[in-house]
C-alpha positions in Angstrom: 166.1 88.3 134.4 165.8 88.4 130.6 167.7 85.2 130.2 165.3 83.5 132.7 162.3 84.5 130.6 163.9 83.3 127.4 164.6 79.9 129.1 161.0 79.6 130.2 159.7 80.4 126.7 162.1 77.9 125.2 161.0 75.3 127.8 157.3 75.9 126.9 158.1 75.6 123.2 159.8 72.3 123.8 156.9 71.0 125.8 154.5 71.9 123.0 156.7 70.3 120.5 156.8 67.1 122.6 153.0 67.0 122.9 152.6 67.5 119.2 155.1 64.7 118.5 153.4 62.3 120.9 150.0 63.0 119.3 151.4 62.4 115.9 152.9 59.1 117.0 149.5 58.0 118.4 147.7 59.0 115.2 150.2 57.1 113.1 149.8 54.1 115.3 146.0 54.2 115.0 146.2 54.5 111.2 148.7 51.6 110.9 146.5 49.4 113.1 143.1 50.4 111.6 144.2 51.2 108.1 143.3 47.9 106.5 139.9 47.8 108.2 139.1 51.4 107.1 140.1 50.5 103.6 137.9 47.5 103.4 134.9 49.6 104.7 135.5 52.1 102.0 135.7 49.4 99.4 132.4 47.9 100.6 130.7 51.3 100.4 132.1 52.0 97.0 131.1 48.5 95.8 127.5 49.0 97.0 127.2 52.3 95.3 
């Protein structure tokens, strides 16, 4: 019984780890795709100040 609970906890931790990993991949992809555009916007705002 105890080993079954440990397996379920381990499985939950692995699932949370996978979710965090996938969210990180999506965030990195968005930053890579939109990074130059965001940089140019900040440059325009800084230049206008």
